[in-house]
C-alpha atoms as one frame of an Amber mdcrd trajectory, in Angstrom:
protein
   7.354 -22.333  -1.518   6.663 -19.009   0.397   3.984 -17.801   2.799   2.748
 -14.358   1.841   0.291 -11.950   3.757  -1.140  -8.900   2.504  -3.743  -6.072
   4.090  -6.298  -4.639   1.733  -7.180  -1.090   3.912  -9.680   1.346   3.030
 -10.342   3.982   5.586 -13.647   5.344   4.609 -14.792   8.053   7.106 -15.495
   8.934  10.784 -18.481  10.306  12.421 -19.420  12.107  15.961 -15.684  12.592
  16.761 -15.134  14.771  19.920 -14.006  18.429  19.673 -10.466  18.802  20.729
  -9.999  22.381  19.492 -11.313  25.907  21.070 -13.423  26.112  17.994 -15.573
  23.488  18.880 -14.016  21.458  15.912 -11.016  19.007  15.265  -8.751  18.492
  12.392  -8.781  14.811  12.338  -6.255  12.075  10.462  -5.464   8.591  10.537
  -2.273   6.624  11.567  -2.147   2.976  10.358   0.025   0.996  12.860   1.125
  -2.829  12.275   2.359  -4.402  15.712   2.857  -0.644  16.776   5.201   0.080
  13.710   3.410   3.093  11.729   3.023   2.383   8.051   0.124   4.744   6.973
  -0.693   8.597   7.924  -4.131   9.687   5.786  -4.336  13.311   5.030  -5.681
  15.858   7.758  -9.454  16.702   6.859  -9.635  20.503   8.391 -12.130  21.510
  10.878 -14.776  18.796  10.940 -16.011  16.022  13.589 -17.165  13.906  10.413
 -14.335  13.575   8.219 -14.209  11.861   5.101 -10.835  10.085   3.546 -11.666
   7.328   1.112  -8.073   6.536   1.317  -7.040   2.951  -0.153  -3.936   1.086
   0.613  -2.229  -2.483  -0.006   0.662  -3.516   2.316   2.495  -6.576   2.219
   3.989  -8.087   5.420   5.346 -11.445   6.979   2.545 -13.650   8.149   3.643
 -13.584  11.514   2.055 -10.087  12.152  -0.326  -9.712  15.433  -2.510  -6.826
  14.966  -3.460  -3.336  12.994  -4.309  -0.693  14.811  -6.017   2.847  13.371
  -5.579   5.939  15.617  -7.603   8.870  15.131  -5.472  12.144  15.549  -6.196
  15.651  16.018  -3.561  17.890  14.427  -2.195  20.781  16.009  -0.113  23.617
  14.617   1.474  24.752  17.917   1.423  21.702  20.206   1.851  17.911  19.969
  -1.146  16.283  18.160  -3.824  15.040  20.279  -5.125  11.333  20.199  -8.883
  10.979  19.816  -8.902   7.267  19.979  -8.270   4.115  18.311  -9.638   0.852
  16.773  -7.697  -2.584  16.963  -8.069  -5.322  14.917  -6.134  -8.548  15.771
  -5.148 -11.251  12.946  -7.604 -13.538  14.493 -10.554 -10.947  14.142  -9.383
 -10.581  10.314  -8.961 -13.999   9.677 -12.338 -14.749  11.016 -13.605 -12.550
   8.001 -12.503 -14.290   4.853 -14.162 -11.540   2.723 -12.749  -8.860   4.933
 -13.659  -6.779   7.779 -16.334  -3.893   6.882 -18.294  -1.382   8.862 -18.380
   1.211  11.352 -16.371   0.429  14.696 -16.254   2.465  17.887 -12.894   4.100
  18.775 -11.811   3.411  22.383  -9.477   5.297  24.789  -5.847   4.895  24.404
  -4.843   3.110  27.389  -1.021   3.790  28.207  -0.671   0.438  30.064  -2.198
  -1.248  26.899   0.244   0.638  24.564   3.306  -2.048  24.794   5.474  -3.160
  21.814   8.658  -5.111  21.354  10.057  -8.478  22.282  12.362  -9.713  25.159
  14.736 -12.293  25.020  14.811 -15.119  27.935  16.266 -18.324  28.794  14.355
 -20.481  31.262  15.544 -23.623  32.654  14.791 -26.191  35.401  17.621 -27.184
  37.269  18.514 -29.594  40.176  19.171 -27.812  43.718  20.576 -29.233  47.108
  16.715 -29.425  48.699  14.660 -29.097  45.769  14.857 -28.287  42.059  15.132
 -24.546  40.748  13.791 -22.464  38.355  16.279 -20.335  36.519  15.358 -17.041
  34.495  17.989 -15.619  32.267  16.963 -12.114  31.306  19.321 -11.795  28.057
  18.135  -8.608  26.142  15.126  -6.700  24.668  14.104  -4.772  21.289  11.885
  -2.169  20.179  10.626  -1.183  23.398   7.946   1.610  23.513   9.796   5.080
  24.119   8.086   6.638  27.403  10.666   9.647  27.785  10.654  12.608  25.914
  14.299  12.182  24.526  12.706   9.300  22.447  13.946   6.253  24.669  13.466
   4.642  27.768  15.356   3.581  30.909  14.042  -0.149  31.028  14.757  -2.566
  33.734  13.205  -5.885  34.178  11.161  -7.083  37.271  10.726 -11.198  37.519
   8.118 -12.596  40.013   7.520 -16.043  41.215   5.548 -17.176  44.531   5.584
 -13.462  45.914   9.274 -13.334  45.659  10.454 -10.201  43.374  14.057  -9.674
  41.811  14.942  -6.965  39.444  17.807  -6.194  36.917  19.951  -3.273  36.550
  18.586  -0.060  34.710  19.906   0.486  31.015  19.526   4.389  30.556  18.375
   5.938  27.455  17.793   2.599  25.359  14.974   0.903  23.670  16.986  -2.142
  23.113  18.854  -2.887  26.157  21.112  -5.774  26.928  21.207  -7.322  30.531
  22.484 -10.971  30.597  21.423 -11.516  33.722  20.070 -14.291  35.846  17.639
 -15.225  38.812  16.832 -18.121  40.550  13.716 -19.513  42.362  13.169 -22.303
  44.414  10.583 -24.996  42.942   8.079 -26.597  44.952   6.501 -29.973  44.138
   4.164 -29.969  41.772   4.395 -25.734  41.497   1.328 -24.432  39.601   2.327
 -20.786  40.165   3.165 -18.690  37.012   6.394 -17.170  36.540   5.760 -13.286
  35.252   8.408 -11.152  33.417   7.955  -7.532  33.498   9.792  -4.724  31.468
   9.614  -1.157  32.888  10.897   2.110  32.369  12.144   3.801  35.427  11.457
   7.526  36.043  13.322   9.565  38.823  10.141  11.444  39.718   6.823  10.087
  38.542   5.694   6.430  38.660   7.495   4.053  36.480   5.732   3.328  32.931
   4.659  -0.065  32.274   6.391  -1.417  29.077   4.912  -5.028  28.925   5.157
  -8.665  30.309   5.127 -12.243  29.446   3.770 -14.664  31.868   4.591 -18.605
  31.564   3.368 -21.504  32.830   5.691 -23.179  35.391   4.326 -26.611  35.257
   4.431 -26.871  31.563   7.860 -25.572  32.010   8.877 -28.225  34.348   7.903
 -30.863  31.424  10.257 -29.258  28.634  12.964 -28.467  31.074  14.421 -25.594
  29.106  12.822 -22.834  26.817  14.624 -20.020  25.119  13.648 -17.643  22.375
  12.304 -13.990  21.953   8.754 -13.505  23.546   6.458 -10.702  22.433   5.531
  -8.538  25.507   1.705  -8.126  26.129  -0.455  -5.698  27.648  -1.479  -6.085
  31.674  -5.346  -6.736  30.842  -5.611  -6.351  34.793  -4.679  -2.683  34.701
  -7.354  -2.061  31.685 -10.302   0.068  32.742 -13.803   0.334  31.726 -14.727
   2.645  28.936 -18.007   4.015  27.352 -17.728   3.142  23.563 -19.299   5.329
  21.338 -18.372   8.577  23.186 -15.179   9.121  21.197 -16.903   8.741  17.721
 -16.865   5.862  15.314 -14.592   5.017  12.230 -15.636   3.075   9.193 -13.022
   1.000   7.783 -12.662  -1.573   5.042  -9.941  -4.167   6.107  -9.293  -7.545
   4.124  -6.591 -10.015   5.350  -5.277 -12.361   2.714  -2.846 -15.214   3.220
  -1.027 -16.972   0.371   1.186 -19.991   0.187   2.994 -19.445  -3.216   4.598
 -22.342  -4.850   7.478 -22.743  -6.827   7.566 -21.300 -10.713   7.116 -24.562
 -12.276   3.842 -25.490 -10.540   2.218 -22.466 -12.271   3.377 -23.166 -15.462
   0.577 -25.558 -16.750  -1.768 -22.766 -15.897   0.037 -19.874 -17.003   0.475
 -21.483 -20.572  -3.227 -22.443 -20.887  -4.246 -19.022 -20.489  -1.598 -17.606
 -22.622  -2.513 -20.282 -25.218  -6.331 -19.036 -25.063  -5.231 -15.489 -25.500
  -2.999 -16.085 -28.268  -5.442 -18.059 -30.362  -7.775 -14.795 -29.592 -11.734
 -14.851 -30.036 -11.350 -18.173 -32.067 -10.072 -20.376 -29.189 -11.376 -23.632
 -28.728 -12.308 -23.683 -25.032 -13.103 -20.111 -24.569 -11.403 -19.923 -21.261
 -11.456 -16.354 -20.786 -15.203 -15.750 -21.500 -15.829 -18.390 -19.182 -13.827
 -16.742 -16.402 -15.655 -13.366 -17.058 -18.809 -15.374 -17.168 -18.211 -16.914
 -13.847 -16.708 -13.687 -11.923 -19.172 -11.939  -9.484 -19.282  -8.113  -9.630
 -17.818  -8.135  -6.069 -14.406  -9.501  -7.142 -14.531  -8.611 -10.963 -11.907
  -5.529 -10.272  -9.804  -7.955  -8.115  -9.628 -10.709 -10.945  -9.065  -8.099
 -13.648  -6.165  -6.889 -11.947  -4.454 -10.206 -11.361  -5.328 -11.382 -14.851
  -3.629  -8.102 -16.419  -0.636  -8.523 -14.122  -0.326 -12.311 -15.290  -0.301
 -11.257 -19.228   1.928  -8.127 -18.509   4.420 -10.603 -17.309   3.945 -12.830
 -20.279   4.293  -9.694 -22.616   0.471 -10.600 -23.843  -1.731  -7.395 -21.797
  -2.354  -5.944 -25.393  -3.458  -9.428 -26.814  -5.544  -9.958 -23.618  -7.182
  -6.754 -23.528  -7.761  -7.155 -27.388  -9.776 -10.401 -26.564 -11.859  -8.758
 -24.155 -12.594  -5.713 -26.521 -13.889  -8.320 -28.824 -15.977 -10.005 -26.700
 -17.479  -6.747 -25.341 -18.268  -5.608 -28.803 -19.931  -8.893 -29.904 -22.512
  -8.625 -27.258 -23.170  -4.850 -27.904 -25.966  -3.768 -29.904 -26.282  -0.063
 -29.128 -23.028   2.085 -29.619 -24.210   4.307 -26.726 -23.869   1.648 -24.300
 -20.307   0.210 -25.339 -17.801  -0.114 -22.569 -20.171   1.798 -19.866 -20.680
  -1.528 -17.680 -18.342  -2.675 -15.015 -17.624  -5.638 -17.343 -14.042  -7.278
 -17.477 -12.999  -5.315 -20.125 -13.591  -2.003 -18.475 -12.154  -3.336 -15.079
  -8.957  -4.697 -16.781  -8.653  -1.406 -18.974  -8.734   0.604 -15.745  -5.746
  -1.483 -14.120  -3.895  -1.310 -17.016  -3.981   2.441 -17.405  -2.874   2.797
 -13.878  -0.164   0.210 -14.148   1.086   1.235 -17.743   0.048   5.032 -17.665
   0.523   6.615 -14.025   3.825   8.267 -14.952   2.153   9.672 -18.236  -0.972
  11.070 -15.977   1.315  12.650 -13.790   2.936  14.305 -16.625  -0.320  15.748
 -18.143  -2.363  16.275 -15.076   0.420  17.252 -12.452   0.835  20.856 -13.432
  -2.867  21.749 -13.867  -3.727  20.122 -10.459  -0.942  22.249  -8.686  -2.418
  25.209 -10.276  -5.850  24.745  -9.103  -4.572  24.101  -5.715  -2.260  27.057
  -5.508  -4.933  29.881  -7.007  -7.690  28.397  -4.384 -10.202  30.461  -6.344
 -14.009  30.281  -5.390 -15.418  28.767  -8.586 -19.207  28.226  -8.966 -21.451
  27.560 -12.145 -24.509  26.397 -10.694 -26.537  29.480  -9.567 -28.519  27.648
  -7.030 -25.182  27.018  -5.295 -23.536  30.502  -5.626 -22.448  31.871  -2.218
 -21.480  35.722  -2.992 -20.479  36.383   0.511 -17.298  33.936   0.003 -16.019
  36.308  -2.780 -17.293  39.460  -1.551 -14.624  42.585  -1.118 -14.085  44.406
   1.933 -13.134  48.124   2.388 -13.900  50.329  -0.300 -14.943  47.834  -3.075
 -18.438  46.456  -3.415 -19.181  42.912  -3.213 -19.518  40.839  -6.636 -23.072
  40.238  -7.840 -23.990  36.803  -8.741 -23.781  37.590 -12.577 -20.101  38.191
 -11.920 -19.099  35.354  -9.989 -20.561  33.007 -12.446 -18.700  34.928 -15.243
 -15.498  34.858 -13.415 -15.860  31.182 -12.678 -16.786  30.347 -16.137 -13.357
  32.248 -17.216 -11.404  30.454 -14.832 -12.715  27.062 -15.709 -12.027  27.787
 -19.216  -8.604  28.418 -18.276  -7.967  25.302 -16.704  -9.932  23.047 -19.458
  -7.700  24.889 -22.306  -4.325  24.529 -20.318  -5.527  20.500 -19.653  -6.276
  20.000 -23.244  -3.211  21.948 -24.586  -1.310  19.644 -22.497  -2.774  16.523
 -23.572  -2.484  17.450 -27.251   1.073  17.858 -26.730   1.938  14.757 -24.700
   1.607  11.850 -27.985   4.949  11.426 -27.912   5.104  10.834 -23.897   2.354
   8.324 -23.868   3.673   5.076 -23.318   4.109   2.874 -26.443   1.971   0.086
 -25.158  -0.866   2.243 -24.272  -0.811   3.729 -27.783  -1.089   0.394 -29.315
  -3.686  -0.858 -26.964  -5.667   2.018 -28.148  -5.049   1.651 -31.811  -6.283
  -1.884 -31.355  -9.330  -0.598 -29.534 -10.012   2.010 -32.095  -9.831  -0.279
 -35.019 -11.870  -3.006 -33.627 -14.700  -0.375 -32.578 -14.259   0.843 -36.165
 -14.638  -2.708 -37.643 -17.942  -2.975 -35.232 -19.802   0.540 -36.112 -18.715
   1.328 -39.641 -21.450   3.626 -40.531 -21.167   7.269 -40.956 -24.084   7.878
 -38.363 -20.958   6.349 -35.989 -18.273   8.277 -36.977 -17.430   9.324 -33.226
 -17.816   6.028 -31.605 -14.182   4.912 -31.790 -13.005   8.232 -30.429 -15.749
   7.808 -27.621 -14.593   4.266 -26.989 -10.939   5.671 -26.451 -12.165   8.621
 -24.276 -14.294   6.563 -22.125 -11.229   5.011 -20.736  -8.952   7.662 -21.096
 -10.908  10.419 -19.717 -14.002   9.103 -18.057 -12.137   6.112 -16.319  -8.904
   7.769 -15.730  -8.351  11.566 -16.046 -11.458  12.545 -14.145 -11.435  10.444
 -11.336  -7.907  11.500 -10.756  -9.033  15.083 -11.242 -11.606  14.535  -8.615
  -9.192  12.869  -6.102  -5.687  13.859  -6.887  -4.919  12.593  -3.459  -5.982
   9.027  -4.316  -3.707   9.192  -7.695  -0.728  10.646  -5.729  -0.814  13.822
  -7.513  -0.957  15.749  -3.658  -0.345  14.745  -0.527  -3.238  16.365   0.947
  -6.903  16.116  -0.038  -8.590  19.472  -1.210 -10.529  21.602   1.028 -14.038
  22.176   0.154 -13.387  25.250  -2.518 -10.854  23.344  -3.869 -12.799  20.376
  -4.439 -15.652  22.133  -6.080 -13.210  23.395  -8.766 -12.085  20.020  -9.581
 -15.029  18.480  -9.685 -16.313  21.199 -12.271 -13.275  20.565 -13.871 -13.757
  16.754 -14.129 -17.466  17.297 -15.459 -16.198  19.623 -18.321 -13.508  16.932
 -19.137 -16.349  14.302 -19.316 -18.384  16.566 -21.467 -15.359  16.508 -23.990
 -14.738  12.621 -23.500 -18.636  12.354 -24.645 -17.909  14.438 -27.797 -20.150
  16.910 -26.351 -23.328  14.925 -27.304 -27.035  16.443 -26.493 -27.345  14.013
 -23.891 -24.299  15.036 -21.934 -25.519  18.951 -22.338 -28.952  18.199 -21.159
 -28.160  16.737 -18.123 -26.615  20.410 -16.606 -27.623  23.142 -18.327 -25.537
  25.589 -16.260 -22.651  24.163 -17.569 -23.351  25.938 -20.754 -21.143  28.945
 -20.417 -18.061  26.458 -21.019 -19.667  25.094 -24.254 -17.574  27.131 -26.851
 -14.330  25.483 -24.997 -15.651  22.211 -24.673 -16.817  22.173 -28.534 -13.317
  23.264 -29.231 -12.036  20.729 -26.960 -13.841  18.014 -28.992 -12.165  18.927
 -32.410  -8.657  18.979 -30.057  -9.460  15.666 -28.581 -10.292  13.783 -31.867
  -6.875  15.177 -33.394  -5.040  14.094 -30.603  -6.490  10.295 -30.463  -6.233
  10.637 -34.024  -2.195  11.090 -33.593  -2.352   8.755 -30.834  -3.658   5.613
 -32.361  -1.674   6.399 -35.455   1.394   4.140 -34.517   2.790   1.386 -36.664
   4.319  -1.914 -35.026   7.921  -0.966 -36.251   7.418   2.386 -34.017   6.180
   0.624 -31.239   9.143  -1.899 -31.030  11.425   1.087 -31.486   9.802   2.955
 -28.674   9.660  -0.025 -26.160  13.463  -0.679 -26.985  14.504   3.023 -26.379
  12.657   2.446 -23.283  14.069  -0.477 -22.294  17.590   0.949 -22.512  16.844
   3.784 -20.162  16.302   2.340 -16.622  12.845   3.950 -15.662  12.933   5.346
 -12.310  11.072   3.414  -9.630  10.854   5.970  -6.930  12.123   9.757  -7.287
  12.103  12.849  -5.272  13.813  15.168  -2.977  15.461  13.813   0.268  18.100
  15.280   3.100  21.203  13.296   3.223  23.286  13.252   6.266  26.365  14.920
   6.317  29.379  14.498   9.169  31.423  17.446  10.109  34.767  17.199  11.982
  35.990  14.574  14.249  36.238  13.434  17.728  34.208  15.668  20.401  33.819
  18.533  17.934  32.062  16.558  15.560  28.543  17.986  14.115  26.036  16.639
  11.753  23.664  18.084   9.223  21.355  17.351   6.394  21.622  18.569   2.846
  18.578  18.466   0.319  19.261  16.672  -2.509  17.277  15.113  -5.567  17.105
  11.469  -5.432  16.363   8.954  -8.036  15.784   5.074  -7.439  16.254   2.818
 -10.677  16.558  -0.985 -11.176  20.293  -0.470 -11.240  20.960   2.134  -8.467
  20.143   5.061  -6.083  21.716   8.170  -7.466  21.353  11.948  -6.454  21.789
  15.390  -8.322  21.385  18.834  -7.040  18.422  19.307  -8.971  16.023  17.114
 -11.122  17.397  18.313 -14.340  21.402  18.163 -13.151  23.477  15.475 -13.841
  23.147  12.216 -11.575  25.884  10.442  -9.619  25.605   7.166  -8.313  25.221
   6.737  -4.814  24.630   3.044  -4.138  24.661   0.289  -6.754  21.378  -1.735
  -6.419  23.048  -4.991  -6.030  25.112  -3.684  -2.812  22.049  -2.913  -0.873
  21.680  -5.023   2.351  19.074  -3.640   4.154  16.596  -0.572   4.354  15.298
   0.579   7.615  14.170   3.325   9.839  16.362   5.281  12.392  15.535   6.115
  15.977  14.009   9.588  16.427  16.511  10.203  18.893  19.520   9.480  17.042
  19.476  12.767  14.957  16.509  14.614  17.135  14.556  14.378  13.795  11.682
  12.211  12.446  11.174  10.224   9.627  15.049   9.399   8.829  15.761   6.007
   7.008  19.209   4.153   6.745  20.379   2.497   3.724  22.862  -0.282   4.607
  25.241  -1.178   1.611  28.940  -2.524   0.729  31.077  -0.434  -1.162  33.533
  -1.297  -4.068  35.809  -2.894  -1.501  33.413  -5.011   0.007  33.389  -2.676
   3.419  29.795  -1.914   4.990  28.549   1.653   4.643  25.246   3.538   5.696
  23.765   6.374   4.333  21.374   8.204   6.197  18.453   9.870   4.221  15.642
  12.106   5.769  12.082  12.080   4.513   9.429  14.770   5.060   6.559  12.681
   6.184   5.741   9.123   7.430   4.303   8.068   4.266   7.120   9.179   2.187
   9.415   7.452   4.502   7.781   4.229   4.319   7.155   4.591   0.352  11.081
   5.312  -0.040  11.369   2.008   2.340   9.219   0.111   0.366  10.596   0.755
  -3.109  14.143   0.270  -1.893  13.174  -3.107  -0.251  11.258  -4.324  -3.380
  13.820  -3.554  -5.754  16.602  -5.327  -3.743  14.545  -8.339  -2.258  16.398
 -10.761  -4.194  20.198  -9.482  -3.414  22.571 -11.813  -1.898  23.578 -11.211
   1.643  20.604  -9.320   2.989  20.792  -8.704   6.734  18.794 -10.334   9.429
  19.442  -7.632  11.895  20.506  -3.961  12.294  21.192  -1.260  14.482  18.243
   1.317  14.551  20.518   3.882  16.199  23.773   5.397  15.022  27.318   4.646
  16.099  28.294   8.052  17.879  31.796   8.438  19.871  32.538   4.768  21.072
  29.033   2.895  21.110  25.636   2.569  19.392  23.130   4.839  20.371  20.387
   2.132  20.466  21.990  -0.871  22.504  25.016   1.173  23.934  27.546  -1.760
  22.590  31.067  -0.392  22.079  31.466  -2.792  19.234  30.951  -1.187  15.897
  30.753  -4.508  13.869  28.598  -6.075  16.806  25.315  -8.004  15.440  22.224
  -5.594  15.203  19.840  -5.185  18.174  16.958  -5.116  16.255  15.612  -7.681
  13.351  15.001  -6.417   9.858  11.638  -5.593   8.403  12.492  -6.350   4.459
   8.959  -8.066   3.872   7.021  -5.004   4.948   6.234  -3.043   2.334   3.229
  -0.967   0.544   2.000  -1.720  -2.494   1.865   0.428  -5.294   0.841   0.510
  -9.345   4.662   0.515 -10.435   5.778  -2.605  -8.450   7.819  -5.021 -10.303
   5.448  -7.910 -11.319   5.470 -10.877  -9.114   4.853 -13.830 -11.623   4.499
 -16.391  -9.087   2.193 -14.371  -6.790  -0.371 -13.045  -9.542  -0.552 -17.118
 -10.748  -1.554 -18.136  -7.285  -4.162 -15.309  -6.842  -5.742 -16.367 -10.460
  -5.827 -20.014  -9.405  -7.434 -18.783  -5.914 -10.172 -17.088  -7.887 -10.325
 -20.183 -10.308 -10.576 -22.693  -7.167 -13.450 -20.790  -5.909 -15.572 -21.327
  -9.010 -14.272 -24.839  -9.930 -17.842 -26.049  -9.071 -19.344 -23.816 -11.922
 -16.630 -24.625 -14.206 -17.495 -28.310 -13.882 -20.953 -27.982 -14.547 -20.136
 -26.118 -17.687 -17.946 -29.001 -18.812 -20.558 -31.326 -17.879 -22.823 -29.224
 -19.903 -20.589 -28.919 -22.900 -19.681 -32.574 -22.795 -23.122 -33.779 -23.254
 -23.752 -35.276 -19.840 -20.503 -36.540 -18.579 -20.537 -37.104 -15.109 -19.688
 -33.985 -13.116 -16.420 -34.267 -11.405 -14.905 -36.508 -14.047 -11.963 -34.992
 -16.149 -10.661 -36.431 -19.435  -7.402 -38.800 -18.906  -6.936 -39.329 -22.480
  -4.247 -36.707 -23.353  -5.640 -36.439 -26.963  -9.290 -35.640 -26.152  -7.639
 -33.489 -22.883  -5.793 -31.395 -25.489  -9.204 -30.765 -27.621 -10.810 -29.470
 -24.556  -9.298 -26.622 -22.955 -12.085 -26.518 -20.204 -10.900 -30.180 -19.003
  -7.184 -29.228 -19.283  -7.861 -26.110 -16.886  -9.687 -28.600 -14.633  -6.722
 -31.005 -14.492  -4.548 -27.823 -13.648  -6.650 -26.798 -10.862  -6.748 -30.355
  -9.579  -2.688 -30.740  -9.748  -2.283 -27.358  -7.723  -4.745 -28.527  -5.314
  -2.503 -31.487  -4.476   0.773 -29.659  -4.755  -0.521 -27.384  -2.230  -1.690
 -30.164   0.176   1.981 -31.355  -0.222   3.252 -28.366   0.561   1.182 -28.063
   3.796   1.885 -31.452   4.943   5.730 -30.813   4.673   5.499 -27.379   6.605
   7.012 -27.370  10.258   4.489 -27.303  13.032   3.652 -23.740  13.969   5.060
 -22.416  16.973   2.985 -21.180  20.163   1.844 -17.675  19.733   3.638 -16.004
  22.406   7.208 -17.976  21.355   8.905 -16.549  18.286  12.083 -17.839  16.814
  15.248 -16.464  17.954  16.646 -14.198  15.196  20.190 -12.878  15.290
C-alpha cells in the first residue's frame, strides 16, 4: 500500500502584466516551483502583456508537499530576468477544491522575507536545573536553505530567542547545508507560556543580514512532552509582510488539480481487472455490457481521464486493441449517418486519442519533426486569406519594389504546397515505421467501418474513419501546437503560427478526402486544391498499405521490437570531465549523445555512432540536482551508481535548460524506482580538495546532507505503465458513479431492492454488473481497513527525521 499525490497543471494565459522593457512591453514566461523546487518552465512569449501559453503538465510527488507557486518572469537577454509577480497555492487550498482550482488569480509582489525554503534539525529538551527547570535547544544542522549571495550559497547562522534573551550559533560560510551541533539553555519559569523562536539568517559583511526562515515552538506543550527532535520546515515571517495592491501586477489564468490516491497491493485489484478484461475479451456480445455502462455513466467533463485510465489498464493486460475494437463496434452500432462517425467526443474518440499519444508519439516525431523544423527555420510570411494579407510585412527595401497582394498570395501558396507535399511524402514512406499495434488497430477499425457501410457510395468512409484519428486528432493538433507535443522547445511566433495553422487546415482537407463540404468552408484555400487532390490519392494508398498487416506479421514486428530496448529518453548532454590532480585540477564538460533504455544509460559521439554503456540501470542509486555553485553552471544533475566492483561512483551531466533537466531526472527516477539500495540522502555539492562543497564535511563517505527526491517526477506519455495506479483510478471513477450503477442493476433485475447484491455465486456469475458492484464493495472495505491501519499523521511543522 502506498500513498501517491499528483498535480495536473495547466498554465493558460496572463493578462494586464506590467511593462518591464523600455519598449513598453515584456517577454513573459512562468516558472513553477513545488516547495521552492523549480520543476517547470514554460516557453517565453515575446513582446506582450497578455501572453497565452496553454501548456499542460502532470507532476507526481510525495503527499508531504506544502505548496505550489507560479512565478511570472520577464526574460532579458543581457541582464538577470525580472520577477513580475507570483501566485501561490497551498496544499490545503488545492485539497479544498476536489474538482481542481480553475480561474484567474492576481499576481502578488515577491517579498524576500516570504521567500524561505529548507528545513532545520533541532533537538528540544526540558531538563532539571539547580533553581528551576531549563529549556535546552540543540541546533544540529539545516538543509536546502535559500541561496542569498551571488556565489549561489549563503553564510547561515541561527538566532535562538526566548523571554527577551537571544543566543546565536557560529557562522558557516558559503553553505546552504550547514552543520552547527551547538546547544543553548534558557531558564524556564513556573507556568511558562512564552514561545521559543528559532530563526535562520544569512550573514552579510556590508549590507543587512538576510532572513532565511524561522520555527516557533509552544514551550507549554514542550513541557508536557519533555523532549522533541526532528526536521522542522522553516516558515516565513508574517510580521515582516507588507500590504500590497493586488491586481497592479496583472493576473494569471490557472487550472490546477490535486489528486491523492492510496494504492492498495496488486492482489486487491485483481477481481476488478479480471472482470473488465473478461468483458473486453467477450467483445460486443458480453453478458453484462460493462464497458457500455461505463461509457453511459461517464460525464463529458471526465471522459478524457476515464478513457486514458482504461486504455492504460488494458495496455498493461495486452488488450488495448480488443478494448478499442469494442468501442468501435459500440460507436458504429449507434451511428446511422456516415458523415457523423467518430466526430463526437465519445469514449471511443477519447480512448483512441490517448492510444495514439501513448503508442505513436515517436512515430509522429519521425514524420512531422523535419517538416516542423523547416517551417520554424524558414520563418516565411505565409497568408492565403486576401482579407488578412499585410503587404508591408513582406515588402523589400532599397531598389526593389514591394510585393503586390497577388504575389504574396502566390508565393504563400507555393510555400504551403511545398510543406504539404513534403509532409505527405514523409507519411507515405513511413508505413514500416508505424508501430505494429497502431497498424493492427487501424486495420480493425477499417474493417469494422467497411462492414457497417459496405455500399459503393460509402467507398471513402473507411479511409475517413482512419484519417479522423490519424490526421484530425493526432497530426493536425501537433502541427498547430508543436510545443505541446514536444516537437519544439518554444512556442511559434505569430508569423510561424499562421503558417502552421494553414498547413494544419490543408492536412485536414486531405484527411476529409477533399469533400465538397470541406472546400466550401474556406474558398480562399483553393490555390492548394491540386496538391490536396493529389494528396488524397497518396493518403488512400498509404492507408491501404498501413492496414495491410496480417497477424503473423504483427507478431513478428512486435517480437523484433521487444528484442530492442526502446529508448526511454535520448538527446545531447554534457558530461563532466576532470583533468589533473591536486591544486592544478580543472574540470570541463564534453558534449555527447546519451540514450536511456530500460537496461542502461549509454552515450556516443553522435546519434548514429556506436553507443558505449556508461551505467547499468540496476546499478543506479539516485538521480538528483547539483548546486549551481559546484561547477558555476546551471542545470547540472548527478547520477549516483555503483560500478561492477560495487564501489560508489557519480556521473555529472549538464542539461541546457530547467525543463530538460527535470525531464532527464524524471526518466532516470522512473526507470530505477524499483532498484534495490536506493539512497535516502545525497550530497548536492561535489567533493573538491578535501571536503564537500555543500556541507563542508571532510569525510568523502559521510552521509548525504540533503534528502533524495526520487518520487518527484514529470509524467510523460511514454512512462512505464503503473498497473496498480491505473486500476485504482478506474475504481475511483466507478465509485463516483456507483449509485447510478445500482439503479441500473435494479432496473435490469426487475425491481430488486436498490443497494442489494446477489450473494449466490452462481447467480452473481451470470450478472456482471452485480459482480462489479460486489468488487467495488470489497475494494471500499479494503481501503477502510488500510486507512485504519495507517499511523497517525505528524503535526504539520514536524517532519520525520531522515538520514
